[in-house]
N, C-alpha and C positions, 0 to 999 in steps of 0.2 A: 504493499500499500504506499503510495507516494505522498509527498507533502500536500499536493493538490487535493488528494482525496481526504486527508486529514482536515484540510482547511474547509472542504465542503461539509464534512461532518460537524466540525465546530460551529460553522455558520448556521447549519440547520438546528443544532442545539441551542444556539444563541437566539435565533428567531422564534424557536418554540418557547424559550424562556420569556422573551419579551412580548410575544403575542398577547397574553392576557393583559399585560400593562398597557400596551397600545390600544387594545380594544376597550379597556376601562377608560382610558383618556379620551377616546373618541366619544364614548357614551356619556361621559361626564360633561364634555363640551356641549353636546346636544341638549342635555338635560338643563345645563346652566342657562342656555338661551331661553328655554321654555319657562324655567322657574323665574328668571328675571322679568320676563314679559308679563307673567301672571301677577307677580309681586308689584310691578309697575301699575297694572290695572287696578289692583286692590287699593294701593296707596293713593292713586289718582281719585278713585271714587270716594275714598275716605275724605280726602282734602276737599273735594267738591261739596260733600254733605256738611262738612264743618264750616264751610263758608256760609251756608244757609243757616246753620245753627248760630253762628257768630252774629249774623245780621238780625235774626229774630230775637235773640237775647238782648241786643243793643236796642232794638225798637221797643221791646217790652219795658225797658227801663227809661225810655224817652231820652236817649243819649245819642241819637244819630247825628253825625257831622258830615260835612261835605267831603272831607278827606277819607272818612271811613266808607261811605257808600261808594266812592270811586274805587277804593281798594277792593271792596266786595265784588263789584262788577268785573274789575280786571282779573281777579283771582277766579271768579266763577267761569268767565269765558276762557281762561287758560285751562281749567280742568274739564269744562263741559265739552263733550265731543258729539252730542246729538241733540234730540229734542229737549226742550226746557222741562224736564220731568218734574222738577220742584216748583214749576210756575213762579220763579223768583226773578228771572232775568228781566222781564218786562217791567216789574216793580222797581228793580234797581235802576234801569234805564230812565224811568220817570224821576226817581229820586235824584239821580245825577244831574238832571236838568234844573233842579231846583237851586236857588241861592242858599247861602248859609242862613240868611234871615228866614226864608220860607221853611227851611228844615227846623229852625228854632220854633217857629210858629206851629209846625206840625207836632214837634215834641210836646209843646204846651197843650195843644188840643188833645193829644192822646193822654196826657197826665190827668186831664180833667175827668176822663173816664175811670180813672183809678188803675192801680198796678195789678196786673194779672200775670202771675209767673208762668213761663213757658215750660211745658213738659219736655225734658231733655232725656233721651235714651242713652244707654251705654254703647260704646262702639268697640268693635273688635277687629283683629287682623288674623282671621282663622287660617287662611292659606299661607301667609308669610310665616307665622309661628309654627304651622304644622311642618314646615320645611327648615326649621331652625338648625337641624343637624347638617343641613346642606350648605349653610351660610359660609363655611370655611373655604368653599370652592369659589366664592365671590371675591371681588376686589375688596381690599381692606376698607376703603372709603365707602363702598356700598354697604358693607356689613355694619359699620358704625352708624351710617344714616338710618338704616332700617331699625336698628336697636334703639336709636334715639326716638324715632316715631313711636315705637312700641312702648318704651318707658314713659314718654309723655303722655301717651294715650291711657296708660294705667293710672297716671296721676289725674287725668281728666275724669276718668270713671269714678275714682274716689270722691271727687268734688261733686259729681253728678248724684252719687249716692246721698251725700249730705243735703244737696238741693232737694232731693225727693223727701228726705226726712223733715226738712223745714216746711215743705209744701204740704205734707200730710198733717202737720201740726195746725195749719190754718183751718182745718176742718174739725179741730178738737174744741167743742163748745165749753169744755171745762176750764180752758185757759182764759184768763182774764184779758180784758181789752188792752190793758197796758202791755201785757206780754205778747199779745197778738201784733201790737205795733212793732215790738222788738223783733219778733219773727219776720215780719214783713220787711223790715230794714235789713235783716240778714239775707232774705231772699233777694233783695235788690243788690245788695253788695256781692252775693255769690253769683248772681246772673252776669253782672259786670265783669267779675273775675273770669268766669267761664268764657265769656265773649272774647276777652283779650287773650285767654289761654288757647283758644281755638286758633288764633293767629300764629301762635308759637308752633303748634303742631303742623299747621299749614306750611310754615316756613321750613320746618324739618322735612316734611314731605317733598318739598321742591328740592331738597338735596338729593333724595333717592332718585327722583326723575331726572334731575340735572346730571347726576353721575351717570345714569344709564345712557343719556343722550350723548355725553362726551365719549364714552366707550364705543357707542354705536358709530359715531363719526370717525373715530380713529381706526376702527376695525376694517 
């Protein structure tokens, strides 16, 4: 047996050894694209819904401003990819046309009707977190951005639970009028906080989507 034969045997052995590694690499790359695409879709939808929540919470506390409604419309259009399913875009477009004084007048008019707390639900990231064990295959920046959204969303949900507790207290007839006013003030403060915190999560969501776009461009 010559050296050439030994070389072929060694090459065959090496290819056999590397074949599972190469196959796993190819499968991982394919799955990575699919996972990133679906995480992007989930985060985008989450951000869009939180724009709506942020707007409704701010409106309920009579604190709409010109800059805020501009931001809401810009962000909603950024994440909205189809029909106006939340029927919010038309309202935002109308508010954007109003002057600061007109918005102040609207806030005052709404306040005369009395404060009515908005019912806010908890939000989750089921697909993203179900694939947490796959995150190590993503770029470090992408991993960090996804975890930031998930962690901030967890804080958001804790605040939502507290908002619900305060809201339930408003139906408790055994609580004195003075304490009802205290609870109402807490509801207003909590609603304002959640409205602002939505913006924080939306900003974190943009990091996930921006990171994804950068790598898609460079690929």
